[in-house]
N, C-alpha and C positions, 0 to 999 in steps of 0.2 A: 353693408350686406344688401344685395339686390333682392326685391320681392320674389318669393317663390323658392328661395334657396333653402335646401334641406341640410340641417346639421344633426349631429348625433352626440349623445352624452351617455356615458356608461351607466350612470345612476338614474337619469331621468327618462331617457327614451329618445324620441324623434322630435326635433323642433322645426317648425315651418314658419318662415318670415312672411307674414300676410301683407296685403296691399297697403294697409293702413300703418304698417311699421311695427305692429305688436307681434309678440312671439306666442305661439300656441304650442303647447307640449302634449304629447299623447304617450302615456305609459305603455310599454309593450314588453313581451317576453319572447321575442322571436329572433332567431339568427344572431344571437350575441356571439361575438368573436373576440378571443384574446390571442394576440400574436406576440411571441417573443422572438429573440434572435434565432433560436434553433427549433422552435416548435409552435404549434397552433392548436387551439381548442375551440370548437364550434358547438354552441348550445342552441338547439332548435326546439322550442316548446310548442310549436304548432300554431293554432289560431289564437288571436287576441282574446284575452279574458278567460281562456280555458287552461287550467293547470294540467300539465302532462308530465307524469313521472314514471310511466310504464313503458314507453317506447324505447327499445334497446338502442336505437340509433339517435336518441336525443342528444347524447354527448359523444363527440368524436374528437379524439386526440391523435395527432400525427406529427412526425418530425418533418420540418422543412429545412433541409440542409442549406448552408450558405451557398450563394451563387458561385458556381465554378468550383465547388468543393472537390469534385472528382478530379478536375484538371490540376488542382493544387497538389495532389498526390501523384508523383511521378511513377511510383510503384509501391505495391504492398506485398509483403511476404508474410503468409500465414503459416506458422509452424505448429504442428500437432503430432502426437505420437503416431497415429495411423492416418494415412491419406483417406479422404472421403471417396475412395474408389474400391469397388469389388473386383478383385482379379482372380481369374480362373484359368487353369491350364488344362487343355484337352489331353486326357491320358493316352489317347491313341496317336494323335498327330503332334502333340507337344506345343500346339499353337496357343498363344495367350489371348484372352478376351477381357475387356475392361468395360465397366459402366459405373456411373455415379452411384454412390451409396447414400440414399436419401435419409437413412437413419443414423448416419455417422455423426460424430461430435454430439452425443447425447440427444439424438433425434432432431438436431437443429441444422443439419447440413443444407437442406433445401432453402429454408428461410434465410440463412446466412448468405447463400449465393445470390438469392433474389435481392437482398438488401444491398449487396455490393454492386449488382447490376444497376440498381436505381441510382447509385452514386457514380456510375460509369467508371468503376474500378475493376480491372481484371487482375485478381490476385495471383500470385505464384504460391502454390501449395507445396509445403515440404513435410515429408513424413515417411514412415516405412510403408511398404506395400501390404495391404490387407489380403493376405493369401496364405493358405495352408501349405502351399508349395514354395520352396525356396528357389529363387531365380539363380540358375547356374551362372558362373562367372562369365562364360563366353556369351551369354545372352543379355547381360546387364545393360550394355550400351544400347542395344536395339530396343529393349523395353523402356529405358529412360528416354530415348528419343521419341518413341511413340507416345508416352505419357505426357511429355512436354508439348508435343505438337497437338494432340487431341484434347487434353484436359488441363494444360498449363500446370502440370504437377511434376515435382522433382522428387524421385524416390531416394531414400537413404537406405542403402543395402547393408544390412547387419546380419551376421550368421544367426541361424535359428537357436543354436545353443546359447549364444550370448543374450538373445532376446528373452529366452525362457528365464534365465537368471535375472535379467533386468526387470521384466514385467511381473512374472509370477513370484520371483524371489524377493526383490526389493520393493517394487511399487505396490503390489498387492499383498505381499507377505509382511512388509515392514511399515510403509507409509500409510496404506489404506486403513488398517485397524487403528493405528495411532491417531490419525487425523479424524477418525470417526469416534475416537475415545472408547474403543472396545478392546484395546490391548490389555493383556493380563501380565501380572508379575511372574506367572509361571506358564510354561508351555504345555503341549498336550501330554507330555510325559511327567508332568507335575514337578519338573525341574525349573530352576530360575531361568527366566527368559534372557536370552543372550542376543546381541546384535552382531551380525556377521560382517566383518570388515571386508571380506572378499566381495560380497554383494554391493557394498558401498563403492568399491573401486569399479565394479562393473557399471554402476549407475553414473559415476563420473565419466567413464570412458564413452558411454553411449551419448551423454550430453556433449562431450567433445566432438564426437562424430557428427552430431547434428550441427554443432557450431561450425565445423569445417564446411559443411554443405551450405549453411546460411551465408557464410562469408563468400563462398564461391559464387552464389547467385545474386548477392546484394549488388545493386547497380545504381546508386545515386544518393547524394547527400540529403535529398528530400524524401527518400523512401522511408516507409514505416515497416516495422517488424512487429507482428502480433503473435505471441507465444501462448499456447493453451495448456493448462493443467499441470498437475503435480508430477507428471513424468519428466518434465523439462524445467525443473525449478532452478537448475544451475545455468541454464542457457543464457539468460540475460547478462550475467556477469561474464560468461565465457565470450559472448558476442561483443560486448562493449570493449573488451581488451584488444579487439582486432579492428573495430569499426569506429571511426571518429564522429562523435556527435550524433550518433544514430538515436532515433526515438523508438523505444521498445515498449510495447504494451504486453502485460502478462495478466491473464485471467485464470483464477483458480476455480474449478468447477466442483470442488468438494469442500466440506467444512474445514475451518481452521480450528484446531483444538485449543483448549485453555492453556495458558502458559505453564501451569503446573504439570499438565500431561506432556506438553511438547518438550519441556526441558529435559526429559529423560533420554531423548535421542542424542547419541554421542556426536552427531554431525549437525546439531541444531544451528550453530552459528553459521556454518557454511551454507546451509539452505537459506537462512535469512539473508545473508549477504548476496547470495545468488539472485534472489527476488528483488532486493533493494537496488540492484543495478538497473532495474527497469525504470522507465519514465513514468508509467501509469500502471497501477496495480488494481485489478478488479476482483470484487468478492460479491457473492450473491446476497448476503445479509450483513447488516451492521454488526451483528453478534460476531461474525467471523472476522470482520475488519478490526473490531475491538480486541479480540483475542490476539490477532496478529500484532497490533500496536503494543499490547501488553507484553508480548514476547520481545519486541524490539526494546522496550523500556527496561525490562528486567535482565535481558541477556546481553544487549549491546549498548545499554545506557543512552539510548536515543530519546529525544523529546519530540512529541508530536503536537500539532496545532490544528485548529479548525479556523478557516478563513472564508467567509462568505459562502458557507454551505459546503465547502470542500475540505476533506481531510488531507493532511500531508505531514511529512517529516523531512528533516535534513539528514543526508547520509553521504559521507565522502565528498563533501562540497557540492552536492547536488540536491535539488528539491524533488522528492518523490511524492507523486499524487496518489491518493487512494479513491476508488470509485465503488459505490455500492449500487448494483443494478442486477435484478434477477432476469435471467435469460427467458425468452418466451418461445412460442411455437409459431408455425406458419399457418395462419387460419385459412388461407386460400387453398393450401394443399388438402386440408380436411374438407372444405366445401366442395372441391372438385371430386374428392374421393367419395363423399356421400351421395353425389349425383350420378356416379358411375352405374350403368345398368347391371353390371356383374354383382353389385352389392345386394341387389334385391333378394336374390335366392338365399344368400347367407343370412340376411335379417329374418327372412321367413322361416328358415330352419331353426334359428334361436327362439323365435316367438312361439313356434309350435312346441319346442322342447320344454319351454318354461311358461306354458300357457297358465293363466290364472294364478301366477305367482308374483310376489314382489321380489325383484331381482336385485340383490346386492352383489357388486362385482369388484374385482381388483386385478391389476396386472403388476407384478413385482418381480424383481430378480430373486432367484433362489439364494438368499444371503441372510446371514444372521441379523444384520442391521435393519432389514426390511420389516422385522417384527411380525412375520406371518404367523408364528406360533402363538404370540400374544393375541392376535386377531381371532384365531380359531378358539382360544380359551374364552375370550369375551363372547364370541358367538355361541359357544356351548353353554355358557352361563345364561345367556339370553333365552335360548331354547328351553333350558331347564326351568326358567322362571315363567315361561309363557307357553304352556302345553297346548293351548287352543290355536296357536299359530302354526302347529305342525302341518306340513304340506302346503302352506301358503307363502312361505318365504324360502328363498334359496340363495346361497352364497357361491358365486362362481369365482374361484381363485386360480389365476394363471401364474405359475411360477416358472420363470425363464432361467434355465441352468446356465451359469457362466463357469467355464472350465477352470478358471483361475481362482474362483472363490467358493465353489461348492464344497461344503464339508458334509461328510456322511452323517455325522451326528445331527446336524441341522435338518438334512433331508429326512432322516429316519423319524425324528421327533414330529415333523409336520405330517408325514404319512400316518403315523400312529394316531395323531389327533384327528385326522380326517376319518380314519377307519372307526375310531371310537364314537365320533359324532353321528356318522351314518348308521352305525349299528344300533345306536340307542334311539335315534330320532327318525330313522327311515320308516316308511309305511309298508315296506315289503312288496310293493308293486313296481319297484324300479325307480320310484321318485325318491331322491335322497336330498337332504338339506345342503350338502356341500358337493359341488362339482369341482374336482381338483385336476388341473391340467398342468403337468410338468413338462413343458416343451416351449420352444420358440413359437411366437405367434406373428403371423403376417400383418402387414398394415391393413389390408382389407378385412381380416378377421377382427382386428382391434376395433375398427370402425363399426362393424356389425354388432360386436358385443357392447360397445359404448351406447349405440343407438337404442338398445332395449333395456339397459340398466336403469333402475329407479334411483340408485345411489351408488357412489364410489366409496370404498372403505380402504384407506391407506394409513397404516399404523407403524411406520418405521421408528426405531428407537434412536436413530441418528441419521439424518439425511441432508446432504448439501443441495443436490440438484435433483428434483423429481418433477418431471413435466407431465406425468400421467394425469394429474388433476386438470391441467390446462387442456390436454387433448380431449379429455372427457367433456369438459364444459363446452368446447366448440363443436362437439360431435353429437351430443345427446339431443333427444327430441323434446318437443314442447311438453311441459308438465312433469318432466323428470329433471335430473341434474342436482340432486342433493349430494352433499359432500360430508364425509366423516374423515377428518384429517388429524394425524398425530401433531401435537404441538411442537414436535421435534423435526418436522419436515420443513424445508425451506420456504415453500409457497403458502404455508397455512395462514400467514398474516396478510398476504396479498389478496386472497379470495375471501371477501367479507362474509359471504353466506355460509362458509364452512362451519361445521360443528367441530370444535377443537377438543381433543381428548388426550389424556396421558395414557399411553397404551398399557402401562403397568397397573393402572387403576381399572381392574376388570369390572368392578361393580358399576363405575361411571360409564365404561364402554358399553356394558350391557344395557344400561338405561338409555343411552344415546341411540343405540340400535333400535330399541323399541320405539322411541320417539320418531325416528326417521321412517320406520315401517308404517307407523300409524298415519303419518302425514301422506305417505305414498298411497295408502289404501283410501284415505279420505279425499285424495286429490286436492290438497290444501292450495288455495290460490297463491299464497306467499311463496310457494316453491317455484312457480314460474317467474314471479317478479324477481326473486333472488338469482335465478338462472340467467335472466336477461342482463342484470347488473354485472354479474361475473363475466358473462360472455363479452359485454362491451369492454370491460377491463382487459381481458385476455386479448381481444382483437386489437386494442390500442397499444398494448405492450408486446408486440410480436418480436420474433427473432430478428426481423429486418430492422425494426426500430432500435433494438438493443445493439446490433452491430454498428449501425450508423451513428448512434449516440456515443458509443465507446470510441470509435475512430475519430469522431469530431473532437472529443476531449484530448485524444492522443495527438492529433494534428495541432491543436492549440497549445499544448504543453510546451514548456521551454526545456531545452537540453543544451548545456554548454558544449561547444566543440572541444574535443579532448585530443591531446597529442600523447602518444605512448613513448616514453623514454625507455629504450631497450637496454637492460643491464645484463651483461654476460653472466652465465651460470657460475663462473669462478668467483664472481664478486659475492655470491651467496645472497643476493638481494632480489626482490621481486620487481616487476615493472612498475613504474610510477606514472600517474596521470598528472599532466600539467594543463593549465587552462590559458586560453588566448589572452584574457584580461587579468591574469593572476599568475605571477611568475615566481618560480622557485629561485630564491636568492642565491646568487653565485658569489662565493667568498672572494674569488680573484677580482671581481668587479668592485666589491667593497674595499678591498685592500688598495687597489689603484687609486680610487677616489680619496681614501684615507691619507695616502702618502702625499697627494697633491694639495690637500687642504691646509689652510693657515689657522683656522679656528674650528674646533670640533665640539659637537654636543652629543652625548650619549644618554639615552633615556631607556631604562630597563624596568619592566615589571618584575616582581619578586616570585610569587608562587606560580608554578607552572612554566615560568620562563627561565629563571635562574635556578629554580629547584624543580624537582620532579614530584608531581602529585599523581599517584596512580589511582586506578579505579577502586582499589581495595584500601585506600587510606582511612585509617581510623582517626579518632579525635587526637590521640597522642601523636600519631605519625604526622598529622597536619601541624600540630603545635611545634614539633621538633624539626620540621623540614627546614633545611639550610642548604645553601650552595655548597658544592664540593670544594675541597681545598684548592683545586686547580682553578675553578671559576673565581673564588674569592681572591686568590693571588693575582689572577689576570686583571680583575677589576681594579685592584689596588694599584697595579703597575700602570694601567691606562690612566687612572686618576692623578697620578704623580707627574704626568707629562703636563707642562705649563700651557700647552696648546689645547688641552682637553678639559672639558667639564663633564663629569660623570654623575648622573642622578639615578637613584633607585626610587621608582614610583610604585607605592604599594598601599594596600588597605590595612596592612598590619600595624600593630602598635609600635611606638618608638623603641622600647626596650628590646623587642624581638628583632627588629632590623639592625640595631646596633650590635647585638650579640652575633647575629648571622653574618655580618660583614666584618667581624673581628675588630670592631670599633675603629675602623680606618678613618682618620680625620680628613682625608682628601676626597672622600666620596660624599657627595650631597645626597640627602635623604628627604623624601616626601612621604611621611607616614599618614595613615588614615586618609588616603586620597588627597593629601595636601593640607589637611587641617593643621597639622604640625609639619614644619619643614626646617631643615638645617642645611645651611650653605656649605660650600667647600671650605675647608680649613677653619671651621667654626664649631664651637661646642654649644652655642646658644640655639635653642629651639624657638622658632617663630610661629605665629598663628596666622593662617590665611584669612580667617574671619575673627577679628578681635572681640566684637561684641555679640557673638552668636548666642541665640536663645536655645538652651539645651534642656528646657523644662519638659519637652516632649519625651525624653528618654525613659522616664519612669513609667509613663503610660505604655510606651512601646515594649518595654521590658516585661511588664505584666502579661501582655498579650502573647509575646514570644514564649514565655515560661509556661503559659497555659497550653500552647500547642506542643511544646517540648514534652510536657507531662503525658500527652496523648500520642506521641510519636516516638516509639522505641528507636534508639540509635541516633537521635538528634540532640543537639546542644546549642547553647547561646554563647557567642563570643562577645564580651563587653569591651567596648573601647571608650575613650574619653569623649569622643564626639560622634559615636555611631554604635550600632548594634548589628551583629550578623548571626543569622540562624542557619546552622549547618545541618544538612540532612543526607549527606553522602552515604552514611552507614545505615540509614533507614531503608525500609522496603522501597524500591525504586518508584513504583507506581503510587503507593500511598504517600510517600514523601512529596512527590510532585503535586498530588491533589492537595495535600495540606499546605504546601507553599502557595498554590494559587488561591486557596481559601484565605490564608493569612494575609496575602497581599491585598485582597479586596477589603479585609477587615481593617488592616492598618491604614490604607489609603482613605477609608471612610472616616475613621476616628481622628486621624492626624491631618485632615484637610485644613484646619485653621493654621497649622504650622508650616513654615517654609522648609519642608523636608521632601525627600524623594525616596521611593521604594524601588530598588533595583534587584534583579535576579540574575543568577548565573548557574553554572553547572554544579548542582548540589548545595547551593546557598541562596539566601535571601538577605538583603542588607537594607537598613534604613540609615540615611545620611542626610546631611544638609543639602538642600536643593542647589545652592550656589557653590557647592564644593565638589569638584571632580578633577580628574587628572588633566583635562583640557585646560581648566582654569589655572592649574598649577604650572603647566607648560608655558602659558602666557606670562606668568610671574617670573619664571626662570629666564625666558628670553628677554624680558624687560630689564632684569637685573644684570645680565651679562655685559661686560665692559664693551664688547663689540659683537655684532651679529655673527653667528656661525656661517661657514660656507660648506659644512658637512654635518649632517644629522643622521644618526642611527637610532631608531626607536623600535623596541621589541616588546610585545605583550601577547597574552594568550586568551583573554576573556573579554566580556562586554565592557568592563570598566576601562579597558585600554582603548576602546574605540573612540573615546573622547580625545585622547592624544592624537590618534591617527587622523581624525577628522579635522582637528585644529591645525595640525602641521600641513595637511593637504590643502587647506584653504588660506593659510596666512603666511606661509614662507614664500620668499622671493623665488621665482622660477629658476634662477641661476644657482640656487643652493642644491648641492648634491644630497638628495633626500632619499633615505632608505627606511621606509616604514614597513615593519615585518611582523606578521602574526604567526604564532606558533600553532601549527595544525591547519589543515585545509578546511576552511569554513567561510561563511559570508563575512566580509570585513571591509573597512575603509582602507586597510593597508594595501600598499602596492605589491608587496612580496610576501612570501611565506617560507617557513622552515617547518620540518615535520615534528621536531621534538626539542625539548630543552637540551638534550645532548648536542644537537646541531648548533644551538646558541653557544654552548660552551666551546665547540670546535671553532666557531667564528671568532670568539674572543681570543682563543689560542693563536689563530692566524694573524690577528691584528697586533698581538704582542710580539710574536716572533718575527713578523714582517715579511717573511718569504717562505716558500715551500716548493718542492719539485713539481714539475708538470705531471699531469695524469693523476693517478690515484695516490693521494698523499699518505704519509705514515699516520698511524692512529695517534691523535693528539693526547696529551696528558689528561686523564680523567674524562675523556670523551670518546666519540666513535667517528668512523669515517662518514662524512656527510655526502649524501647523494648529489648535492650541488657541486662537489669536487669532481664528480665523474663527468661533468660537462667540460669539454676541452676549452682552454683559454683561447681568446682571440687576440693574437699579438697586435693585429692592426687596428683594434678597436680603441676608441677614446677612453679616457679615464672615467667618463660618465656613462653609465649604461643607458641604452635607449629606453624611453618610457614604454610600458607595455602597449602593444597595438590593440585598438578596439575596432571590431568589424561593424558593430551596430551602434556606436556611440556609447558614452559612459552611462552606466546605470545610475539611477537617481533614487535616493531614499525619500521617505515621506517628508523629511525636512529640507529636501532639495540638495543634499550633499551627495557626492559621487560614491557609488559602491562598486567594488571591483570583483570580477571573476566568477560570480555565481548567479544561479537562477533566481534566488530570493534573497531578501535582505533582512538584517536584524532590525528590531525597532530602535529608533534613534534614542540615545540616552540624554 
């Protein structure tokens, strides 16, 4: 290092290399910067030696997008129910006028547009036109052309009658109360609540109309689609069925209810599947994401995982990411509004009206969930308990009526409470303790009100998105800015200075009101310090930052390219998605390779591959599961061919497998994952590990029985060389939690033993570490008189991945190899079939040896396979081409190739 060179150290400070070669360090607290890949935080503590914790600009956080991020997005389509456009039609001339709606998308339209401008992204907006007038059919083309040219907006024209059923009927009448958990078992007539199928059909049709418009305007493989809110929960699935490999983001702006509430909805699974077709799902709070994941576990039997700070789950062969991030406001808009000359008169008017008063204020929608009535009750109790405060405190309550949600009973209750409070605590001179305004309020009026309020009081009983506290914090003046927030509102945890209350606890609410008023009267210094801290947070977490961060995650997410196989309606089957690196097994290709082979090896898993294990399987159903007569007969026929070696690879016990296969002597069996195995035409059972230490089983059994006793619906299956804990019939979420806890418990206590704890769908198993199906396959291949030139290997769960991985890495490339997993999921297998029925159909094909072209007759004991709907290629070779990879083979943590999917299973 040359003399005079300055270096930095995050912990020590600045180091200067002096002329004599010694290092001199000076501690400092100024301009500390932490930079990450997508963000930066700068801390400026001012002068050396002086501690500074009051400057609101001391800490600055902002997003620094990747270089060229905007250029990487060829296009962005933002889909929301209403376009952020205000449209009006002149009653005299019929001419249309349009302007941006700065309060659209829950008051975030301006900030969202600014954030996209900073990314140099010009989005295409898709939604209905925000107008009371319906656009006549003959004018639609002209209106659409003008909106596209001037605002880059594409309208979806839907008849107003349909929109009324869609928005007020299903969205606000069914989804809104259910998702806010305020729905009742009885309706307004005291009859049992019913769900209207007709409104559901309208909801589906409107989502399809949006889908058609999105498909029409979508223009690139690298384009992103960002869908907003509960009006369009089916749109991700509808769009994915038409667009190959598209990355879809979906952000829910309302709460997600608990699974116990959500499950009453008749169309619960359809909505879940619609959202799960998105690439990235966004929620405001972790509570909402947790409820959503719980619904996926309980209703769709999906498992979720957390990896390096991100939540995700596997669905339909894809990895769906979840993101928790509260939307913000645009601080610049409020700063500009507060400096506008026209605001001065409004502020002066409010100050004169409420002179010498402590002003408590609120701006809420006139809705039951906003808790206005509870707020008034708490305020009334406060006034009753503090008679000396009469005339010195006022509550300004703005209630904005929304046509779709205003209930007369709610309106009347609020009005009666206001009248009762003013009659009892008014001073008779026109000064009243509650100023109630039931009207819409302009942006300028909101700013004027915010600037003179000493405290904001927001008491919803359930709230997903409420940006009023954020608006107040960036608008209020020095010395003000106290917050009383319901603990049920989304932003209450983000704003650290807020006093959190349970709005139903009227005594606590009354006490908090008194405390806030006393602080305002005393001009407590801590009020300003807290305001500055909250303002710094709100400014750093703006709507621009929220949009940029969400799009960054969406751009970085992976989404496998998909090809839609169109099946005609006469087939009675839905469209099926196939993946570039993961191919649906074609029976004709297997048959051609089978006929050409001289030595064949068949490896079949038992449960879920040769037998059908349903989601509702009980302990007895699992124990009695056996292959159908047709499957057992076809296996026996194949095994009697001298060119064939057929092995059943299972974790089941020997006696179960012998009985299930009708004691066929020509079928080889590997029981308990190969610990016991029986060769073809032999009655003798061999052990894969002769001198295995099984002393660990007693300890493991005691632990499993302890968890079984605490988990209803679970049971332990005891084997000679292993133990399996089954929890498929237990509560889905609780069973999964118990399995994770048990795994940690077992791995800790059994660490001195050479054992392995593995998990699968509804089970947890402890087995010998050196014993798995991959090791058994190695043994089978070694004992064969000559190596096979045809291998068919089928399995359905994680224990079968050992077979697939071994065959993929150890077989000669000339071998015609068909490794096939049952179900579309991450796998080492090259191919997949959808169900055990299709495995049975494959066996039928190999035994019969031929079938007509096109759609084949239904096989004995099976069903028509979708693979058979793929036409045969007469000119193809007997060996199918290996699946093509566009970006190279995926690699697991162990270095083995994984096919077809965005994420991989842990290596076994």
